[in-house]
N, C-alpha and C positions, 0 to 999 in steps of 0.2 A: 482835488480836497473835499469836493463836497463829498461826495460818496465818503471819504475815510471819514469826515467829520459829521456826517447823517449817520454812521456806523458806532462811530463814538456814543453820540448822542445818544442813541437805542439803546446801547449795551449801560450808560449809565442810568436811564429811566428803569432797565428792567433789573439792576441792581437796587436804585430806590427802591421798586416796589417789594423785591426779597424783601429786605431790610424793614420795610413796612410791616410786611407779613411774618415776621419774625418772632415780638412780642405776642401776637396771637396763639403761633404753635407753642410758643413757651407756657402759656395759660391753660390750654388743651391738652398739656403733655398727662402721659397716664400718671399716677402717683409711685413712691414708691414701696416697696414692701415695708421698709424699714419707717417711712412717713408713716404709714398706716396700723404697725404696731407701735408707733410714739403714741397717736393719739387712742388707742383703744388698750393700752395697759397698763390704765392708772385706776382701775376698780378697787371702790372702796366694801357700797354695800349694794345687795339687791333691794331696790323700793319693792313695796306692796302691791303686787300687779297682775291683777286677774286680766288677762290678754281676751279673753272670749267674753266677759262685760263691755271690754273697753271696745272690742270690735262691732259690739252689737250698739253700744253707745255710741259710736261715730256715726252709726248708718239712721239711729235714731235721731241724731240732734242735725242731720245731711238732710233728711225726707220733711224735719217741722218746717213749718212756716211760719216764722214770727212777727205779728205784725210790727213790734219797733228792735226786729235786729239792729245791732250796733254797727252790722258789717264787719268786713273781715281786718279791719286795722283794729278795732275795739273787742272782737268778738275772744272772749275768756279763749285761754287755751285746753284743750279737753282730755292731756297729760301732762301737769306742768312737771310731774315729778320725775318724766323721761330726762328731763336737762340736768336731771344728778348724774346719771350715766356718761361713762366714757362715750363719745362718738364722734365717726370719721363721717365726713360728709362727701357723699362722692357724684361726681357730676356725670351719670351715666345715660346716653342719647338713644329715646325709643323715640321708633315709627309713631308720627301724629294720632294721639289718643288712640293709640294701643299698645298693648304691652310686649311686643315684637322690640328685642335690643338691637341696636345698627351694631354692623361688625364692628367698626372702631374701639366701640366699649367694651369686649371682650378680654381686651389686654387690662382696661382696671378692674373686671370682675375678676380677671386672675390673679391680679394683684391683692387682691381682697384675699382670697384663696390662699396664696402664700403667705399672709397675715397670720390666718388662722391658725395653720400648721405651725406658726414658730412657736419654741417652746414655752415663752413667756403666755403665750394664749389660748395652748393646748386646753390648762384647765378649765376654761371658759364656752358658756354658748353664749349666742348671740341675736337681738334683735334687727331684724330687717325692715325699717320703716321708711313706707313710701309717702311721697307729698306729689300735691298738682297745686301750680299755682291759681291762682283766683282768677279765671277766664268766663268767657261767654256759656258754660256749661252749665249745668246746674249742679249745686254741691254734689245731690247724692250720686249723678255720674259722674263727677270727679272722686269720691268717695272711692266707688267699685273700681277705677282706674286704677286707684293707687293701690289698693288691695292686691291688684292682677298682675302689674306691675312688682309689687313688693315678691308675688308668688313665682313672679318668672325667676326674680333673681337668686330666688333659693333654688329653683328647681335648674339652674344653670351651675350653681352652685354645687350642687348634689350629684348631678349624673355628670356633667362635665368636668369638675374636677377632684369630683369624689371628697367631699367634704360629710360628715354624717349628717343626715338629717336631723338629728336628735338635737345638734346642735343649732340649729336655727330654728328661728319663731320669725315669721312675715307679718308684717301687720300696716295694714293702709289706714294713713287719717287725712287723706284728702285736702283739703285747704281749713279742717280745723286746727291745724298749727302750725301755723306762716314760719317759717325761718326768717324770711325778712318782713314783718310786719308791715312797719312803713310803707313798703312798697308792692302791696298783693300780688300786681301783676307781674313782677322780677320772676327771672328766670332762675333765682335763687331757690325762688319755692318749690321749685320742680325736683330739687336736687333730691337724692335715697340718703338715708342716713343707715350706718352699722354702728349698733351701740354695742358694747359689752354688756350683755344680761344680768349672769349667774354663775357661780362658778360651781363646777359638775361636782357632786357627791361624793367624797370617795366612798371606792368601794370596799365592803367591810373585808377582811382579812380572812381567807379560805381555813376554816377549821384544821387542824392538824387530823389526821386519818386516825382511829380508835386503835391503838396495840391490840390484837389480839388476845385473849383471856388464856393464858395458860393452862393447860389442861392438867385435869387432874391425874395423878398419879395412885397407878393401879397398884393395891398393898400385893407384896410378892409372894409367890405361892410356896406352900410349906411342902417340901419334897420329905 
């Protein structure tokens, strides 16, 4: 009887452990394609955004040593206009301090690719925004890492999932635009964002080929 009781107790503990882990699995499950499409298909107007200038601004601000720096909680957002764009926040797992994507996150990247080729999103380009939570690294190192991670996602979307590189613009904001400002060290601030950036300009209709000019009639010869 003791053996049977021990077996039952062990099974109950195992079941309890599985149930305790279930919510964690639900939270980390990859989003569906339709979830992502629903987040990204409400585009209204492209912001006036100079990406090259923004990249330079991120690095300059990350390098600057300000005597009275307000800290990550009160630091002004570096690109507030991005908040106007439709966005999907993706929990992509990278190896620590590297742009190497961990294998389980490839499913999420694949779902992002599926969303980008959905009929409602085909006419658009996208911004891939890298972030890093405030940590013991320098702001400059975090800015560089966030750019490398955004580049890595772009490369996988292009090389593995065959998304046109012309539709993707990666940019790293480091810790200069935290997603959860009250908690600068939260893992939420390491999430990557996909944003609907602009509508692809319509290609001009091909001009109809000109009709060949009618050959001039030669005067009839007199016999």
